[in-house]
N, C-alpha and C positions, 0 to 999 in steps of 0.2 A: 826607334830602331833603326830608323835611316845614318843618325848618325853614329850608331855602334856598327852598321854595317860599313858605314863610310869609313871609321879607323883600319876594319879588319880587312880594305877592301889594297891597303898600305904593306900590306905580308904576303909574304907566299902563303901561308897556312890559311889564307883566305880556299886552297885548292882541300883543301882537307878539310875545312869547316862545311864549303858548298857541299862534296864527296860525303859527308856525312850527316850531315844534316839531309838531304836527298834521297839518303839510301833509309833512312830512319821510317821520313816522314808517310810511309805507308804504311807504317802501326801509330805516329802520332800525329794525320793531316792537319794541327795545329804550328805546327813547326816554320818560320818562314824562308823556305829552301828556297823559293820565287821571288823574296825579295834580296837573297844576300847571292841569288843570280846575277837578278838585273841589275844590283847597287855596284856589283862586280865588272859590270859589262860596262856600265855606265863609268865608271870610274878609267876603265879603258879608251872612252871612244877618249881621247886626247892623245893618247901618246898606248901602244902595242910593247916598251919597249921598258925598263929599266930606270927612270929620271931619275935626278938630282933636284934633292929642294934648296927652295933659296934660304929659306932662315938654317945658317949651320952646314950646309954640305950637307947636311943627312938623305941619306937615299929614301928611296921612300919606292918600291914595287906596280909597277902596273897591271895589271894581268893582263893573260893571252888568253885574245879569242878564242883561239883554236884548243888548248887547253884546259880552257876553264870547258867550254862545250864540251869535247871527248870525260871532264871527271862527275858535269850534270847526267852527262848520257849513260856512264857507265853505269854511275850509282843506281841511276835509277834503273837497270834491268836488273841490278843485282839484289833491289833490294825488292822488286816483283819475282823475281825468282824465290827468293825465301821464304814471301810471304807466301809464295805458289806453295812449298814444297811444304811448308809449316800444317796449312788447311791442308794435305793434298795428305796429312797424318795427321791429321787433328785425330780424326773417329768419328764416334756418336758425340763427343760433349760439344763440335764445332757444327754438328749437321742440327746439334738442336737446337743450338743461338744465332743457327742463321734461321731457321724453319718459323723462332719464335719474331724476326725481324720479314718484315712483308718485305721495304725498302729489297733487303737482303735478296730474298728467295723471288721476286723477280727479278731483281739484278742478274739470281742466277742462271735462272731460266731462260732468259736473251740474253745470254750469252752464250748461249749453250748450243742453242736454237744457231746465232749469228756463227759461231766457231764452227759448227757441225757444219756449217751451205757455204766455207772459206769468206764469210762476211766480217774479218777481224777488223773492220774498220771503226765497231766497236770500245775496242780496247783502247783505241790510240786516241780517238775523242773523250770516253773514260778520264784516257792521263791529265785533258784541261777542267777538266767539270771537279768537284771540291769531292774530296775525300772517292772521286769515281775511283781513282787508280789503287783507292784497299779494297775497293768494294769486289770489282775485277778480278784482282789477284785472290783474292781469298776466297774467292765464287770459282774459277775455274778452279783450283786449290782445290775446294770442299767436293767440284761435281768430279771429281778425276778426268778433267783435260787430258789428254799425252800435249806433251812436253813441245812436242813439234805443228800442235796446235793453237800452243798458245804464248812460247816466245819469241818468234819472228814479227808477230804484232807489239809485245813489247816489246823487242826492239825497234820498230818504226815506231809506236810511241815516245817512247827517250829521248829518241833524236829529235822529234818531230817537235818537243817541248824543251829540248834545248836549246834547238837549234831559232829554237819563237820568241824564248824567253833572253836567251842572249844577246838577239838581234832584236828586239823590244829595249831594252839597255841602252845597246851598243847603237843606233838609229836618234834615239831618247834624248842618249847624252851631246849627242850630236848638231842635232835641230836645238835644244831645248836648252843647253850649257851641260856638264858633268858636276854638275850640282842636285841639291833637293830639287827641284823641280824635272830635272828632268828621269829622273829617278821616279818619282814621285807618281806622270804621268804616266811610264813606262809599265811602276803597278798597277792602276787603275785598267789602262790596257789587259794587262793580264788576270785578271778581275773582271772582266768585260769576256773575253774570250772560256772565263770558267762559267758565267754564267751564260753563254749560251750554247754552249759544249751540254751541262745538266738541261737544258732545256730543249733541246734534242734524244738527248737519251732518254727523257721522260717523253716524249711523239709521238714513238710509233706504240710503247703503252697505253696511252693520253685516245691513241688512234682504235684501238682492236676491242676501249672500252665499249668506245660512238660506236661500232661496227655492233658491237655484239647487242648492244641498246636498241641498235635501229634495226636485227635484226626480230629479236623476238619480237617488236610490236606491230609485227611485219604477219 
């Protein structure tokens, strides 16, 4: 996977591929959008302009960090909005699907409470958790949360995720070299952030259950 991503970073098409991957992974969380963003940023660690390769004088494109960040952040927000709108119009079928999943039901309840209190930080944290973006976007739409409650936090989440991912790739490339090692360590750091985000998201529910159990025992 890293080799394929490395080949893509040598072409201006990397921006299109990154944007499509980030846009669609709200529906298909298995897409390697984070790996692509980090790989492109790692390649940009050496330079931010188009350079000439030594072999044969062929040109190799080096991604722009700014353009890469803008593409990833914009695609993230657009993907969230599409999922939100589809869930809003999903009707009874989507409601039944959510009701069959305890995870989606719990996430929808926590999201509604957080947004109504202005605590949309949940949307930002969920952006880093595995499939968290999907759960939050679909849950907000299915619960018919107002756009003004959801979209600004989605924008913050998209920018935060894009800046973090690009930063990981760039600084990983600077410190460890613009090769497979720098990319691999940066991708690992992204996965660690996702695991921590998942723990933070689950914590309120676990705390509530503990408090309920303690109250019942008194």
